[in-house]
Every structure is written in C-alpha cells, then in structure tokens.
C-alpha positions in Angstrom: -11.9 -3.8 -0.1 -11.7 -3.6 -3.6 -13.3 -0.4 -3.0 -10.9 1.5 -1.8 -8.8 3.9 -2.1 -5.2 3.1 -1.8 -5.3 6.2 1.2 -8.7 5.1 2.8 -7.1 1.6 3.1 -4.1 3.6 4.5 -5.9 5.8 7.0 -8.7 2.8 7.9 -5.2 1.4 9.2 -4.0 4.6 10.5 -6.5 3.7 13.2 -6.6 0.1 13.3 -2.6 0.7 14.5 -4.5 3.5 17.1 -6.8 1.3 18.6 -4.1 -1.7 19.0 -1.6 0.5 20.4 -4.0 2.0 23.3 -3.8 -1.4 24.7 -7.6 -1.1 25.9 -8.4 -3.6 23.6 -10.5 -6.5 24.4 -8.0 -9.7 23.3 -10.6 -11.0 20.7 -11.9 -7.7 19.2 -7.3 -7.0 19.0 -7.0 -10.2 17.0 -10.3 -9.2 15.0 -8.1 -5.6 13.5 -4.4 -7.8 13.8 -6.0 -9.8 10.9 -7.6 -7.1 8.9 -5.4 -5.2 8.9 -2.8 -7.6 7.7 -5.5 -7.9 4.6 -5.2 -3.6 4.3 -1.1 -3.9 4.6 -1.2 -6.1 1.5 -3.6 -4.1 -0.2 -1.7 -1.2 0.6 0.9 -3.4 -0.5 -0.6 -4.7 -3.8 -1.7 -1.0 -4.7 1.6 0.4 -4.9 3.3 -2.8 -6.3 0.9 -2.0 -9.0 1.2 2.3 -9.1 5.2 1.3 -9.3 4.9 -0.9 -12.3 3.2 2.1 -14.5 5.7 4.7 -12.7 8.1 2.0 -14.3 6.6 2.6 -18.3 7.3 5.1 -20.3 5.5 6.6 -23.6 8.7 6.8 -26.0 7.9 9.2 -28.7 6.5 6.4 -31.3 4.3 5.1 -28.1 5.5 2.2 -26.9 6.1 1.5 -24.0 9.4 1.2 -22.2 11.2 0.2 -19.1 12.3 3.1 -16.7 15.0 2.9 -14.6 17.0 5.7 -12.8 20.6 5.3 -13.8 22.9 6.6 -9.7 26.0 8.7 -11.0 29.3 7.6 -9.0 30.8 10.7 -7.5 
C-alpha cells in the first residue's frame, strides 16, 4: 500500500464502498473488503495529516521554517 498515491487509495476506497453498498457481496468478502477499506482510510488520513503539516509550514525570507496559521477576521 506504501506505493499507492493518495488519489489511487481514494479511488480504491470508493470502489470498495460501491461494492459494499450494492448489497450483493457475500459476508466473508464484505468483511475482507471492510478491513481493506479501513486500512485505506488510515492510509489516506495519514497522507492528509502529512500534507497538512507541510502546508502549515512556510518559508520565511531567511529560509527558516515557521508555523503558519490563519487568523480569522471578526466581522
């Protein structure tokens, strides 16, 4: 699974969800697919967390990494 991109993992997850939602999957296969789906969910979640951490860091002019936060305006 490590070689999958986020997009590939998400596509695989969507296929599994469609298969499970169809209701025509045998119980044992449904359990296996559910297990696979949960692994894909964790993989996607980890990828998103990593991306979020990278986005939350920006380069200052001197090349130093600093935390980036968005300040909300009070209207």
